[in-house]
N, C-alpha and C positions, 0 to 999 in steps of 0.2 A: 504494500500500500504506500502511496506517496503522501507525505504529511502536508498539512496546511496549518497556518497559525490559528489558534483557537479563538472562538468568540467567548470572551469572558465578561460576565455581567454580574453586578451586585444589586440586589433590591434590599433596601432597608425599610421596614414597615413600622410606623409609629402609630399606636392605636389608643383611643380612649377605651375605658372598660365597658363591657356589656356582658349579659348572660350568655355563656357558651352553649351552643346547641350540642346534641348528642348525635354521633355518626358512627357507623360500623367501621372498624379498621380495614384499610386496604393497603395500597402501596405507599404508606405514609412516611414522611420525614418528620421527626419529633425532636423537641427540645429535651434536655435532661429532666425537666419537670414533667414530661409526658405529654405536653401540649403538641398537637399536630398542627404544623404550619404549612405543609405542602403535601399533596397526594399526586402520584404519577398515574395518569390515566392512559392506558396503553391498549387501545382496541386492536383486535385481530382484523387485518384488512379483509374486506369482503367487497368484491367488485360490484355486487348487486346492491350494496349499501355504502358506496364509496364515500359519499359526503360525510357520513357519520364515523367512518373507520379509517380515513386516509392518513391521519397523523396523530401521534401522541402529544400530550401536553401535561403541564403541572397545574393543578388546581391549588390556589394559594389562599391561606387564611390569616387573619390577624392573630395576635397572641391570645386574644380572648375567645377565639373560635369562630368569629364572623367570617363567612366566605367573602372574598374580595373579588374573585375573577369569574368570568362568564364561562359556561359550558357550551355545548352544541346548541344551535338555535339562535333566535333573536336577530338583531341587525348584524349583518355580516357573519353568517353562521360559521364561516371558516376561522373566525377569531375565537380562540379558546385558551383561557388561562395564560400561562407563560409558554410561548411556543417559538419555533424557529422555522424560517422558510425564506426562499427567494423566488420571485415570480418570473424571473428571466434567467434560466440556467441554460447556457449554450453548451451543447454536447453533440458530437457526431453530425453536425449540419442542421440540427433541430434546436428549437428553444422550448424548454420544459418549464412548467409552472408548478413549483413546489410550495406555493403560497395557497392558491385556490384548489389545486389538485383536481381539476375538472376533466382532464383528458387521460386518466389512467395513472397519473403520477401518484406515488404513495411513499410514506415514511413508515417502514415496517420495523417494529421492535423485535430484535433477535434475542436479546438477553438482558436481564437486569440483575445486578448484584448490589448488596449493601442495602442501605435504607434504615428505617427506624431511627435510632439516635446516632447513626453513622452516615457518612456521605453515601449517596446512591449514584450508581453508574449504569447507564443504559446504552446498549449498542443498537444502532438504528440504521437500517439500509434504506437509502433513498433510491427508489426504483422507477423505471419508466413504464409505459403501458404494456410492455411485453415482459414485465417483471425482471428486466435486466438491471443490475446494480450500477448506478451512475456514481454515487458517492456512499461512503460509510461515515456515520457520525458516532462519536463516543461522547455522550452528554453526561456530565457529572454535576450533581446538585448537592450542596451542603447547606445546613442551616445552623445558626447559632444565635444566642441571646446577647445583645449588646448592652441592654439595660432593662429595667422593669418596663414591660410593654413595648420594647423595641427589639426587633429581630432582623437578622440579615439572612438573605437567601442568595447564595453564590452559584451562578450557572456558568459552566465552561463547556463549550462544544468544540470538539476537535474533528475536523473534516478531512477525510483522505479519499483518494481515488486511485484506481488502477488504469483509468482511461488516459489516453495521450493528452487530452486537454478538456478541462471543464471550466467554464467562465461563470462566475456569480455576478449577476447584474439585476437591475430593476430600479425601483424608486423608493424613497423613504417610507411611503405609505404601504408598501407591499413587499418588504424584504427585511431581513435581519432577525434579531432577537426582540420579541415584542411581549408586552404585558397588556391584557385586555380586561378591563374592569367589568363589573356586573352590568347586565343588560338594562337595569333600571335607569342608568344615566343616559341611555339612548332614547328613552321614552319621552314623548311630547309632554311638556309642562312639568317635567322632573328637573331637579337641580343638576347642573352640569359640573364636570370635573374642572378644578382650577389648577393652574400650573405655575411653578416658580422655577426660574432658570438663571444662570449667571448673568450679571448686568451687561457683560460684553458679548453675549451670544448674538450671532448674526441671523436676522430674519430674512427669509427669501420668498414669502408668500405661500399660500396653500398649506399653512402650518408646518413649513420646513424650516429647521434651524440648524446652524452649524457653529463651530467654534466653542463647543461646550463638552465637558466630560460627564455632566449630570443634568437631569431635569427631575423636579419633584412634582408629583401629582397629588392633589388634596381631594380625597374622595368624601363627599358629603353623605356619610352613612348614618343610618338609624343607630342611636346609641353614642354618637359622637364622630367627628371627622377622623379619617385615617389618612396619613400621609405615606405615600410610596415614593421613595427616593431611588430613581433608576440611575445607576452609575456604570459607565462604559469602562471596560478593562483597560488598564494603563498601557498594556502592550499592543492594543489594537490600533489599526490605522485611524486617522481622523474620520469621524462618522457624520452622516447626515441624520438628523433626528426628525421625528414626526409625532407630536402630541395632539390628539383629537379631543374635543370637548366631551365626547361620549365615553372616553376612558381608555382609548388605545394609545400606548406610548411605547416607543422603541427607537432603535438606532440601527443603521445599516451602512455597509461599505461594499465596494465592488472589488473583486479580486479574481485571480486565475489560479487554478490548480493544474499541474503541480507547480 
């Protein structure tokens, strides 16, 4: 496999207190206190139900148990939790869309190790419509408590390929590592997500920003606001950012493998 620089992202979640809901344990990532702050959702790909099964994601919770991210459905149903994708992946003379996954593209989970109160690592094959592997991703997620009510979720995606050339492209609204907040913020007449960014960040229209390593999203949740601080990995190339008022926030860059 030919290596590529990882996508390294950190989310810090600052939450007010609320009553924690009860949920059955699944592929959870937990703090030493036992609180679940992320769950890996890894559907088995089914071509007959491709929209629901085409990619894995992490469901994210505040330290008090409130779910922060959207699942399948709602506005932009391909937005789910914390997820990774590029909508313009050039390979073998074709352009594949690993963001929407509408033409047989899929991210298939091959294996998962760790989790619980330890880092979790998933091996994911990015495949074309013929189930041929275009890239392989090793996605590692770790959680830790920074302070009372403040947690960090670190995501590192290492992409490799055996193909002669794979180019990652697209635009900030449809590529990179992204966080999608709950569907409620996309509903009419509901409060929208507010953003804080560095004072010297550059605005380029259509909610595109550059020149920053972080952007904070303030989610107006029942039980008190929750702030999600999205930090781009220090070793990554300069990124183009896209924060939307309905709660999708992420950063992307363009590159070529190998």
